[in-house]
N, C-alpha and C positions, 0 to 999 in steps of 0.2 A: 559877368554872365560864364566865361569859359571855365573858370573856377568852378563853379556850381554844377556846371557840364561835368566835370571831372570829377567835384564829388560825387553824384550820383551813378555813375556807373560807378564807382567804389564801392555805395552801399548795395548795389545790384548783385555783384561779384559776391559778395561777403552772403545776402541774402539766400542765390544761388547755391554756393559752398554748405550754408546752414540745411537748405533743404535736403542735398545731396547725403549731408551725413544723416540727420534725422531718420534717410527715406535707409542708407545703410545699416544704422541701429534696428530701426522695424524690422526689417528684414531678419537680422540676427535674430531680435527677441523672440517671431514667428517661428522663426525654425530650430530654436529652443524650446517652445513651450512645444511644438509639436514633439519633438523626440521624447520630452519630459513624458507628456501625454502615452505615448506610444509604449515607454520603459514602465510608465503607471499601471497601465492595462494588462500589460505580462504580469507583473508582479502581482495584480488583482486575481488574475485566473490563475495564478500558482497557488498565491495564500486559500482559493476558494477549495481547489484541489487540495490542498493541505487541511485544511478546516472539514469539509462536506466528504470524502473521500473513506471510508469503514466498511468493513465485511461485516454480518451479522452472522454469528454462530448461530445454528439450527440446530443440530445434535451432537452430541457426544458419547460413543462408547468402547467398550473394550475387549475385547476375548481372549479365553485360556482359563476365563472362569473355574475347570475343571481341576485344574493344579494349585488353585486358591491365592493365586497370585496373575496377573494382567501385563502383560508386553506390546499387543498389537493393538492400538488404536486407528478407530476410524472419527474424522469429522466431516456433518454435513455443512459448507458455509453458502452464503449467497453476498452479493453484492448489499450495501444499506441504501434506501430512496437517495437516488442526490448524487449517488459515486460516479465518481469518474470511473470506468475500465482498469484495472490492473494486470501486467503479468506477470505470468505467475512465477516465473524467472527473475521476478524483483522482490518476492516473498522471503521473509525468513520466518522459520518457525519457530521458538525456542519452547522447550519440555523442561520444563523445571520439578526437582524433588526437594527434598532435605539435604540432599547431600552429593544431588549432580546435576547437570544441565546439559544441553544437546543442543546445537545449532544445526536446523534442519531446510534445504534445499530444495525445489523441485528438481525430481530424479525426471521427469517424464510420466504418459500416460501408462493405463495399466487393467491389465483385464485380471480381477480378483480371481483369486483360488475357491475353490468351491469348501474348503477347510477355514473362509476367511482370515489369511494369513496374508502380509503385505505384500507375498509376489516377490519376494528376493530383497527387497529394500530396507537396508538395516541400520542402526543407532551403532557408530565404534563407542562401544562403552569407555575406552583408553583414549582417544582422543574428544569425544562427547559432538562430533559432527555426522553427517549420513544425509539422507535424502527422506520427502515425502514424495507420495506420487498420488494422482488425482483421477477422478473416475467424471466425465461429467452426467449428472443424473437426468439433467433436462438444457438443454439448448436454449437461449434467448432468442431475439428476431434476430440478432447485432450479431451472432456465436461466431466465434475465430477460435479456432486452437492455441491454445497456449494463453490466452485468457480467459478470467472472468467478466462478464459482461453485466447488462439490464437483462433480466431472466434468465441469466444463466445459476443453475445448482449443481456445487460441485460436491464430492466425494473426497476428503480425504484419509490416505494410509499414511502411519507411519507405526515405529517402535520404540518404545520408551528406554532413556537410557540407562533405566534397571531392572528390575524385576519390582511391580508395582503391588504390593501386601496389600491387605484391607486394613482400615480405617487409616490411610495416608494419605495426606495434604499433596494434591499436584494442582501447578499451575502451566496453563498452556496460552502464548501469546502469539499471535497471526500479525507481523509486523510488515507492511509494506514499503515499497521505496518512498511513494509519494501518497499520502494521510496517514490518518490514523489508527494506532495498534488496536487489537481487540485482544485484551485476554478473559481467559476463564480460570475458576480456583474451584475445583473441586476436591471432596474426599470422598476414599473408594469407601465402600460397605464395610460395615463390622463382619461379616459373614460372606464370603467370596463363594458361594457353590454353581452358580449357573454358568453355561458356556458363555454367554454376551450379558455382560453390563453394563446397563445405561445408566451414564453420567450427569447427562445435560440437557435438556432441565429437569 
């Protein structure tokens, strides 16, 4: 009888130990699963933003047509449906021609001069760097300065890296830090005689 009792206590101790080990393992698994779920949600939100966020170009025009070349450009943009807000400081606007490229960054808000120029913001034709400026044509319900959000319509002003002559191919690309780039390819008219030339749509 004594031997049977000792055997029963040993079995009970082993059984309790197994339960404790299983409980610890279950706790580790639950904690790991929760951490992975949180990471998956964050990754999913980031992926959604990368895929769905982009800008829509409403129009593109240029001025100085009276001199038979274009160098001051105006682009009107808004967010596409389902897009997240975009900070203007986190946008790069590239301007490509057959022989030159310019990388332009946000240079602040601007009031357009009467002559339609870009108010002193220019492209350095040696380095290919410069600024674009912006004016809110329409402010959405969640308007915040320095951002483009749902309902906002912005007018961008920038200078080309070279004088754009007649029949020239130009490629503009708005590249946000998060989201999809918005490229526009245009060819200038064969004859430039008007002061303002509408290139897109």
